[in-house]
Each structure stands twice: as C-alpha cells, then as structure tokens.
C-alpha positions as MATLAB code, in Angstrom:
seq = 'MFFLKATEINLSNNEISQLPDDIFIFAEKLYELNLGNNSISFLPDNIFDRNNNLRNLTLKDNLISNLTRVYLDNVYYLDVNNNQINTVSSDGYNNQLKTLDIGNNQLTDFPPSLLQNQLQYFYARNNMIKTNLLDLSGSPSYGQYSSP';
ca = [
     106.019   29.575  150.864;
     109.029   30.135  148.638;
     111.466   33.034  148.783;
     109.674   34.712  151.659;
     112.540   37.028  152.673;
     114.610   36.895  149.509;
     115.778   40.207  148.062;
     117.846   38.674  145.236;
     117.189   35.422  143.407;
     119.497   34.019  140.745;
     118.064   31.023  138.884;
     120.161   31.555  135.759;
     121.871   28.772  133.829;
     119.386   26.048  134.622;
     116.894   24.214  132.478;
     113.760   25.992  133.646;
     111.066   25.854  130.976;
     107.950   26.893  132.903;
     107.222   29.132  135.830;
     104.090   28.754  137.917;
     102.170   32.016  138.056;
     102.418   32.085  141.882;
     106.114   31.146  142.275;
     107.139   34.633  143.483;
     103.908   35.542  145.228;
     105.484   35.560  148.704;
     108.726   37.246  147.583;
     107.440   40.695  148.407;
     110.941   42.006  149.200;
     112.414   40.710  145.931;
     114.585   43.447  144.390;
     116.600   41.571  141.758;
     115.691   38.444  139.769;
     117.853   36.678  137.267;
     116.182   33.955  135.121;
     118.698   34.220  132.302;
     119.910   31.288  130.214;
     117.012   28.930  130.723;
     114.335   27.562  128.379;
     111.473   29.835  129.423;
     109.080   30.421  126.561;
     106.114   31.969  128.354;
     105.566   34.290  131.288;
     102.215   34.084  133.071;
     100.276   37.397  132.985;
     100.349   37.989  136.734;
     103.683   36.426  137.692;
     105.096   39.653  139.127;
     101.897   41.200  140.512;
     102.967   41.050  144.136;
     106.631   42.008  143.579;
     106.375   45.758  144.143;
     110.080   46.032  145.046;
     111.361   44.268  141.916;
     113.752   46.670  140.169;
     116.115   44.505  138.106;
     114.804   41.664  135.931;
     117.027   39.575  133.686;
     115.325   37.198  131.228;
     118.029   37.100  128.606;
     118.909   33.909  126.691;
     115.533   32.224  126.897;
     112.832   31.313  124.334;
     110.277   34.051  125.161;
     108.300   35.035  122.056;
     106.195   37.938  123.341;
     106.113   40.529  126.052;
     102.452   41.208  126.392;
     100.640   41.847  129.614;
     103.645   41.212  131.853;
     103.122   43.900  134.461;
     106.388   45.380  135.612;
     105.218   48.301  137.583;
     108.458   49.198  139.377;
     111.169   47.625  137.235;
     114.027   49.968  136.294;
     116.177   47.461  134.410;
     114.756   44.831  131.998;
     117.051   42.533  129.968;
     115.293   40.277  127.440;
     118.249   40.105  125.074;
     118.558   37.004  122.917;
     115.063   35.504  123.035;
     112.603   35.017  120.215;
     110.474   38.089  120.931;
     108.371   39.209  118.000;
     105.649   41.080  119.894;
     105.944   43.818  122.504;
     102.901   45.414  124.069;
     102.984   48.922  125.496;
     100.752   47.714  128.316;
     102.262   46.704  131.606;
     105.243   49.042  131.745;
     105.530   52.231  133.654;
     107.515   55.419  133.475;
     110.170   54.078  135.819;
     111.807   51.758  133.271;
     115.289   53.177  132.707;
     117.094   50.419  130.793;
     115.577   48.100  128.224;
     117.735   45.576  126.360;
     115.628   43.853  123.722;
     118.440   43.099  121.306;
     118.877   39.892  119.332;
     115.181   39.124  118.959;
     112.767   38.972  116.073;
     111.014   42.321  116.369;
     109.719   43.978  113.220;
     107.881   46.785  115.054;
     107.998   48.449  118.418;
     105.319   50.464  120.262;
     106.448   54.111  120.225;
     104.657   54.790  123.497;
     107.129   52.578  125.318;
     109.932   54.808  124.176;
     108.244   57.932  125.466;
     108.813   57.239  129.110;
     111.920   57.623  131.299;
     114.158   55.277  129.272;
     117.815   56.221  129.495;
     119.249   53.165  127.737;
     117.462   51.369  124.913;
     119.171   48.510  123.125;
     117.408   46.962  120.136;
     120.356   45.683  118.097;
     120.026   42.732  115.765;
     116.248   42.760  115.218;
     114.202   43.216  112.048;
     112.606   46.541  113.069;
     111.203   48.429  110.098;
     110.016   51.506  111.953;
     112.635   54.217  112.204;
     112.544   54.551  115.969;
     114.805   57.556  115.993;
     112.414   59.590  113.875;
     109.492   59.107  116.245;
     108.470   62.235  118.113;
     109.597   62.050  121.715;
     111.839   59.028  121.238;
     115.190   58.743  122.853;
     118.258   59.507  120.765;
     120.603   57.328  122.744;
     121.337   53.666  123.195;
     121.831   51.341  120.328;
     119.419   50.768  117.495;
     120.314   48.583  114.621;
     118.431   46.653  111.990;
     119.582   44.152  109.370;
];
C-alpha cells in the first residue's frame, strides 16, 4: 500500500515513463500531485478514480499525447503545459476546474464545452488551434490564447 496517508506527492524531475493504474489507489487523502518533468506518455483511464481529494495536478513537461477519459472529478488546477497533446476530450472534467494550462502542445482544436465551466484561467499559448476560442458563446475572455 503506497502513499496511504500522503496529502502531497512530488515525483517531478525523475525518469518515470509509465504509471500503474493502481499506483495512487490508496492515496485517498492526496491533495496535490506533481509528476512534472518526466517521460510519461500515457495516463491509465482510471488512475485517479479513488483520489476524491485531489485538487492540484501537475503533468507539465512530459510526453502525453492525449487527455481523453482521464477523470478528474475534483481537480481545480491542471497543468499539462509542454507535452505533445493533440487530443482533448470534454469527458472526465467537472465544473470545478478553475485553472487549465495546456500551452506548448500540438492542439489544433479544443472542445468548447470544456471552456463553459468554472474556468478562471485558461492558457493555450503556442498550440496550433484553428478554432477561435474567444468567439465561442459562453467562452472565457481571460487567460492567454495564442496560435502560430
């Protein structure tokens, strides 16, 4: 049983390439997780299913190519800056997400429904997004949006 009583875990700046889908299953008190600057390319679908207290998740500087079906029910802060993300699903996020940094990826499109929640800060700089996110009805007019 790993991380049984942990509220904060920092595994950044390692050479982690894979995460077992049950690695955080007993970390029910986990509030903040930093997996930044590793070599993670894939997140198992149910990796955060039991982490109901997880609020801050940092996955920046990895090799992740898509964010589909990663259920982040209670996360307020998600940093996936500087990955290789080209696909984002609107599934698996809730209305509690306040900050999303998805800059420096390979996005060409973004699901408008994800922008119509409680986002306060949205950073999508240095992508290849063709949709004018700021013209979408109900979209935030703050944060940083830039395209090549």
